[in-house]
C-alpha positions, 0 to 999 in steps of 0.5 A: 088238152086238159083232162076232164075227170070224170067224164060225164055222159054226153047229153046233147040237145034235141031232148029239150023236155028232159027225155033221155037220148038213150030211149032211141036204140043206137041201131036206129041212130046208126041207120039214120046217120050212116047210109050217107057215108056209103053214098058219099064214097060210092063214086070212088070206083065209078068216076070214069063211068060217071064222067063218060055218062055226062060227057066230061073228064074223070077229074071234072067228075070229082066235082060231084064229090066236092059238091056233096062234101061242100053241102055236108060241110055247110049243111051241118051247122045250118041243120044244127041251128035249125035243130036248136031253134025249131026242134027235131021234128022240123029237121027230120021233115026238111031232111026227108024232103031234101033227100027225096028231091035230090035223089030224084034230080040226080036220077034224071040230070043230063048235065053236071051242074044239075047233077051237082045240085041233086048231090048237094040236096042229098048231102044237105039232108044227110047232114041233118040226119047225122046231126040228129043222130049225134044229138041223140047219141048220149055217150062215147060208146053210142057215138062210137057205134055211129062213127064206126057205122060211118066207117063200115058203110064208107068202106062198103061204099066204093064196092057197093057203088061199083056193084050197083052201077054194074047192075043198074046205073051209077045214078042209082048207086049214088042214091043209097043214102035214102036208105036212112029214111027207113029209120025215121019211124022208129026215131019219131016214135021214141024221140022228143020232136017238139020245138024248144020253148025259148028261141033266140033270134036267128043270126042270118048274117053269121050263117051267111058268112060261115057258109061263104068261109066254108065254101072258099075253103072247099075251093082252096085245093082247086083254085089256091090263090083266089080261094085263099084270098076269099077265105081270108076275107070271109074269115075276117068279116066273120071274126068282126061279126062274132065280136059284134054278136058273140052269141050268134051263129058262131058263138065266141064262147066256143071259139075260146074253148081250147078243147073244142077248137083243137078237137075240131082242127084235128078231126079236120086234119084226119078226115082230109088225110083219109078222104085223100087216101080213099080216092088215091089208093084205088088209083095207085093199086090199079097203076101198080098191080094191074088188079081188076076194079072188083079186086081193088074194091074187095081189098079196099072193103076188107081193109076199111072194115078192119079199120072201122072195127078197130075204131069201134074198139078205140071208142069203147076203150077211150073211157078207160084211157087218158086223153093224152094217150088217145090223142097220141094214138090218133096222131101217130096213126093219122101221120103213119097212113099218108107217109106209108102211102108215099114211101112204100115200094110194095103196092099191097101195103096200100091196103094197110094204109087204108085200114090205118087211115079209117081207124084214125078218122073214125076213132077220132071222130067218135072220141074227139066229138065227145071231147069237143061237145063235153067241153062246150057250154050246155046251151051251145052243144047243138051248135058245137055238134054242127061246127065240129061236124063242119070241120070234119066234113071240110076234110071230106071236101079237101080230100077228093080235090087233093086226090084229083090233083095228085092222081087224076090229072087235075 
C-alpha cells in the first residue's frame, strides 16, 4: 500500500454541517460502540447452557453466534447508507428500537429460530451504533480508543456472560449490549443529528445483492459447496450491477481504491483468525488441562485484556510508524497466533495465543480502518466505513462457524 504523508485527521461523515467530531468526547463514543462486543462474545463459555435450555446440540447453538455476526456484517453497510442519507438522528432512533426489541424477544424466545431473530435485531442495532461512533471518531488515536474498547469488552465478554448466566440466565447475559444506550444522551447533546441536505437515490438493488453476497459468504464454513456457488452467483450479479450503477450502494470508486480493498481484506483475515481462536481456545484448554470454566474464563480475560492494551499502544504509535512497518507487525502477529495454537504442546501457551490474536485484530481494526477511510473519496467515507466494517464482521461470522467444525463436532 502506498504511504500517505502526512496523514490528515480523519473527518468522517455525520458532521454534515461542519461540526467537528471531536466535540463528542471519545469516552461516550466508546460506550456507544463497545458493549456490543461483550454481547457478541458472551456465548463463548455458556454454549452448553444455551443448548440445554433450547433443547439442541452445543454445535447447533453456535447458530446464535452466526446470526449475530451475520446481522452485524450486513447491518453495518445498511446503517452507513442510512447515516449518509438520513443523518445521525435517524440511525440512533432506529438502533435504539432494534436493540430494545431484540433484547425483549431474546428474553422470552423458547425456540432457536426466534432467539436467532432477537440476536439479529440486537446485532443490527449494535452495527448502527458502531457505525455512528466510527463516523464521529476523527483520528487514529480516537479510533484506537474505540477498537481497544472492543477488545477490552470482548475480552470480558466470555467471563461476564458466564458470571451473569450463573447468577441469572444466559438470556440476560446476552443482553449486555443494551448498556450502549446509556451513551445516547451525551451523543445526542453534542453531535449533529440533522439529515444531509443532498440525498442521492437509494440503490435498493445494490443493497439486496450485497446482503445476499454477504449471507452466502457467512454460510461457506457450514455448507461449503452450495454456499460457494451462491456466493459466486451473487457476487457476479453485484459486479454487473456496479458496472451499471457505479455510484450506487457499492461505489466502483471504492473498489478501485487499492488501499481500501487491501485494508478491508486484511481486516477480514485477522478477524476470522481471532474469532476462531476465541471459541476454540477455551475448548482446547478444557480438554488439555481440566481447568474449571471460571479459571479458563479468568485466564482468557487476562490474556485478552493484555492484547487490547497492546493494541491501543499500537494505535497511538502508528502515526509515528511507517505503513509497511505497521502492516508487517500486524501480519506477523496475525500469522503467529493460529500457528502457535496448532503446534504448541503446552496448553497454557494458548493464553498467549489469545493475547496475540486480539492484539492483531484490535490494532488492525483501528489502523486499517483509518488507512481505508483516508484513502477513500470524502463523499464516500460513510460508505467506506460500512463496507470496511462488513469485511471485519464477516470474520466474526466465519470464526465461530470454523470453531464449531474444529472443536464442537460440527
